[in-house]
N, C-alpha and C positions, 0 to 999 in steps of 0.2 A: 521573676514572675512571668515574663514573656515566654521564656524557653519552655517551661512546663506546659503552659497553655498551648503553645505551638505543637509540641509533641503530642499532647492529648488530641488536638484537632486533627493532626495528620493520621494518628492511629485510628480515630473514629471514622474518618473519611475512607481510610484504607479498608477497614472492616466492613463498612457499608458497601464499598465497591466489590469486595470479595464475595459477599453474600449475594449482591446483585448478579455477579457473574455465575454464582452457583445455581441460580434459578434459570432453567432453560426456557427457551422460547417455544411455545406449543406449535407455532406455525413453521418451525424449521423442519426440513425433510428428515424422516426417520424418527421423529419424536414419538416415543412409546409405540414403536412399530414392533410387532411380534417377530420380525426377522432381523431387526437392527441389534447389533452387538456393542455399539458404543455406549457411553455413559448414560445418555438420554433415551436409549432404546428400551424395548420391553421383551427382549428375547429370553432373559432369565425368568421373567414372570410366565411367559408362554410355556417354557420347559417345565416350570414348577406345576402349572395346571395340567399338562399332559401326564406328568408323573403321578398325579392324583386321579387319573382316569377321566379328566375333563376334555371334551372335544373342543378344539380351537379352530373356528372357521374364519379365515382372514378374507375380508372383502375390502376393495378399494373404491367402492361407490356406494352411495346410500341406498339406492333402489334394490340391488341384490341383497344388501344387508337386511333390509326390511322384509323382503320376500323370504329370506332365510328363516325369519321368525315364524313363518306359517307352518314350518315342519314340526313344530312342537315347542314346549317350554324351553326358553333359552335366555341368556343375558346379552343384551346389546351394549357393548363397551365402546364409548365415544370419547377418546382421550383428547381430541382437538375439535370441539364443536365450532370453534371460531372459523374453521375452514369451510363449513357447510354454507350453501347459498341461503340467503334469507327466505327465498320462496319455498324451501323444503324444511325449514326448522320446525314448522308447526306439526310435522309428522311425528316428531319425537314425543309429543304429548298424546298421541293416539295409538299407542301400541296395543296389541291384543292382550286379552286377559291372561294372567299366569306368566307374564314376561317381566323381566327386570331391565331397567335402563340405568346405566352407571355413567355419569358425566364427571369429567375431571376439570375442576376450576372453571366452570362456565361463567361468562360475563352476564351482566344484567340484560344486555340485548338478546343473548341466546335464550335466557330463561323466559323473558317476556314473549319472544317470538314463538317459543315452544308452548306457550300457554301454561307454564308451570307457576303455581303460586309461591315461588321462592325468590328471594332477593339477596344479593350479597350485602354484607354490612362492613365492618372494619376488617383491615388486612394487616398482617404482620409483615415485617421486612425480611423474615426468614422463617422457614418451617420449624416448628417446635415439636419435640416428642413428648406427648402427654398421655395420661391414662384415658380410657374410654368414657369415664363418668363425666357428667356436665352439671355444674352447680350443685354437687353433692347427690345428684340423682343417678342411679345406675343406667347404663346404656341398654336400650331394649333390643339391640341387634346382637344375636348370638355370635356372629362372625367377629364383631369388634370385641366382645367379651373374651373370646378365645385368644384374640391377638394380644390383648393387653396394651402395654405402652407402644405407641407407633407415632411416626412423624406425620401426623395428619392435620396439625393446626397451623394453617397459613392464612387462608381466606375463610372468614366466618359467614354463615348464612342464617337467614331467619324467614319466617312466614311473611308473605307480602302483606302490607297494610290493607285493611278493609276486606280481607278474605277470612273464611272460616276454616282454613286449612290447619291441620294439626301435624306437626313434624316430630319425628323421633330424632332426638338430638344426641350426638356423641362427640367425643374429643373436643369439648369446649366449643360446640357449634361448628367445628371444622368439617364434620360429616353429619348430614341430615338425610332422613328417609321420609319420603312422601308415600304413605300407603294409598292403595286404590286398586282400580281394576288392573292396572299395570303398575308395578312397584318402581319408584324412581329413587335412586340414591345419588346424592350430590356430595362430592368430596372436594375440598378446596386446595389440596396439595397433591402433587404428582410423585412425591418421594416414595410412597409405598409401592409404586409400580415400576420405578426406574431401575435400570441395571446397577447403577452406582449406589443406590440406597436400599435396595430390597433386602439385603442381608443384615440391616441394622434393626435393632429392637424387634418389634413384632410386625415389621412391614410386610414380609412375605406371607405370613399367616393372614393378615388383613387383606392383602391384595387377592390372594387365591380364594379367600372366603367370600369376598364381595362378588367375584366373577364366576365362581364355580358352584353357586348354590343350586343351579338347575342341571348341572352336568354337561352343559354345552354353552360355549361363548361365541357370539358373532362379533368379531373384532373389526371395527371400522378403521382401516389404516389409510388415511388420506395423505397424499404426498404434496398437496398444494390446494389452493382455493378451488372449490368445486364450481363448475360453470352452471349457468341457469338452465333449467330443463326446457328444451325447445322442441317443437314439432320437427321431426326429421324429414323435411322435404328435400327433393333433389337439389334445389338451388341453395340449400342451407339456411333458408329463411323460415319464419314462423314465429308464433307467439307461444309463451309458456303454456303447456297443456298437459300437466302431469298430475295424476291422482295417486300419490304414493301411499295411500292407506293400505296396510297389509291386508291381502285378501280381496282388494278391489280390482277394478279394471286396469289392465296393463297394455292397452292398445292406444294407438294414436288415431286421430281423425275425428269421427263423428260420435265418439262416446259409446259405440256398440261393442267395444272390446276387440274389433278386428284391427289388423296391422295396417298402418298407412303406407304410403309409398316409400317412406324412408326406412322401413323395417320395423322390427318389434320395438315397443316402447310403451310407456304409460300414458293414459289420457284420463280425463275426468269421466265420471260415470253417467253423466246426463247432460241435457241441454245441447248446446251447439258444439261441444267438444273442445272449447277454447280453455276451459279450466277456470279456476279461481285465482291463479297466481297473477300478480301484476306484471305489466310489461317492463320488466327490468332484467338486466343481464349483467354479467361480470362478477367479480369477487365481492364478498360482503363488505360493507363500509366499515372502516376501522372505528373502534370505540375511542381511541385516543387521538391526540393531535398528530398529523403526519410527520411533523418535525421530530417528535419523540421516537418514532419508529424508523427514522432515516439513519440513525446512528446506533451502534451496539451499546450495551449497558456499560462496558468498561470506559467508553468515551465520556459518558456523563459522570462516572465516578472520578475520572481524571480531571475533568473540568471543575468538579466540586473541590477537589484538593487544591487545584491552582487558585481558585477563588478564595479559599481559606488562607492560603499562603500569602496572596496579595493583601488580604484584609489585615493579617498579622503584621505584614511589612508596613502598611500605612499606619497602624496603631503604634508601631515601634518608632517610626521616623517622624511622627506628628509632633509638632511643638506643643508645649503646655499652654492651656488656655488661661487667661487672666493676666493681670499686670505683672511686670518684672518684680522679682523678690530679691531684696538685698541679702547677700550671703557673705560671711567673712572669708577672707582669703585663706586658702589652705596652709600657705607658708608665707613668711616674710623674708625678703631678700635685701640685704644691706646695699647701700648705694655704692660702696667700694667694690663689692662683688659684681654688681651690675656693670660698673665701669671697666673692671678687669675682664669680664667676659666679653664685653663689646670690643675692647682693645685686642683681645686674642682673635676675635673674628676678623678684625681689620688686618692683623698680622698674617693670619692664615690665607686671607684673600690677597695679600700684598697690595692692599689699597692704601698706599702712602699718601696719594693726593687727597682722597676724601678725608683721611684721618687728619692731615695737616690743615685742610680747610675747616674741619670741625674745631680744631684747637684755635685757629686764628679767629673764627667767628665768635667763639666764647670770649677770647681776649678782647676783641673790639667791643663786645657788649659790656664787659666789665669796665673798660676804659671810658666809654661814653657815660656810664653811670657815675664813675668817680669824678669825671670832669663836668657833669651836668650838661651834657650835649644831647641834642635831639637825635632821634633814630634816623633822620634824613641826612645826617652829617656824612660827607663823602670820605673815602679813605685818605685823600690828600689833606683835607681839612683836619681830620683826626690826627694824622701824622704830624702836621704843623703844631697843633695844640700840645701833643705829647712831647714834641721836641723842646717846647718851652719849659717843660717840667723836668726833663731828664738831661738836657744839654746835648743830646745827639742830633745829628742832621736829619731833616725831614726825609731825605732820600733813603737813609739807612732804615728809618722806621717804616717807610712805605714798603720797602723790600721785605721787612720782617713781618708786617701785618698783612700784606697781600702780594707776596712775591711768588716765585715759581715753586712747584711742588718738589719736595726732596726726592732724591733718586735712591737713597739707601736708608736702611733702618737707623744707621748712626746719624745721618743728617736729620732724620725725623726726630730722633731723641734730642739732638742739639737744638732744633727749632722749639721743641716743647720747653726745654730749659730756658731758652732766651725769652720766650713769651711769659713764662712764670716770673723771671727776674724783672721784666718790664712792668708787669702788673704790680709787683711788690714795690718797685721804685716809685711809680706814680702814687701808690697809696701812702708811701712814707715821705713824699715830697714836702718841703717847708710850707706851712700854712694849712696842711691837711691832717686830720687826726689819723693815727695809726690804729691797728687792731688792738694793741696793748694799752692805748691811752684810756685812762678811766673816764675821760669826758665823753 
């Protein structure tokens, strides 16, 4: 019973670890980059968009990407919103009309900071390929309907509690659309966009359909956590003073739109030019515990397998609980066989001394019982009493009962015979009943 359970546990842990390794880290460099050709890159998706006549504008900073939306209808593709600074996330919810924002697997922090009435719900441990319909209702997105089955069900989303937002739901809530002045599409899986998964099912049709609806894509390709927007003063100091609203002021300083001493850059459109962003800098705070991010996923999968193996070992080696249970012996061994086996062990070890002492001790015990002597009787006293029964001298009997060890097997055999004769003689002595006496 233990072996099948152990195999099942190891296989389950290995499967979980393999799928954990299969899910890439959005914060890794090159994740869904339009120029990256590795498994987690997006080069194949970018080539597929260009083949359909869609213009792909790659930007490595949020401000140029937002300004690029002013040139006409376009789709802003943000595959790794976790890398954006918290001071700039609110701009994702203020895009101009006629634009589309596509977010890939955003966290609750990103959605709340962007002011989007969408929250993540339950999450699967691996992406699943499903049809676009949800709860028996057809998907209202024509791009999803054309794609059909796609690997889009990993993280599910729903409307935020207490809001009147109405979401268009597809792929079992793995893809939702928030209609409005600027259309927002949230998809919980990166599989339809990645190089290693884009050729499966309808992933390519779904990815190109979501991004190519306006004929132009502004692809935000971040290679690391974005820094906080700061005023570009010569000494490198200053407070966040960025007004990233598309079409707004792009100057530093007093809010008039003029460039400050540090060169071109954005600033708020009014007041003292200090902006609305808080005095914070550095990368965005992580959503999870830092210890979980300190090790790769395969480490936790291996740790889980080791823990399961240790638990199975403990269960296997643990003693039964409860009182001891009497069980019958599996076999019965005759006394003669036991004596013969022990004698052979003595013979193989050439232990003539211990064997002779065992025979003499047994003989002395029998003689004391025959003569009704206490256990404290010395060897000399026992030899004197036995001599009165057999007629031998006490010195001969003392040598027989407690003498030197035999040096050969023949001497040991002769000693055994002499001890046996002595016992029989004492038992048959006059005045003592013999074994054959009916009394």
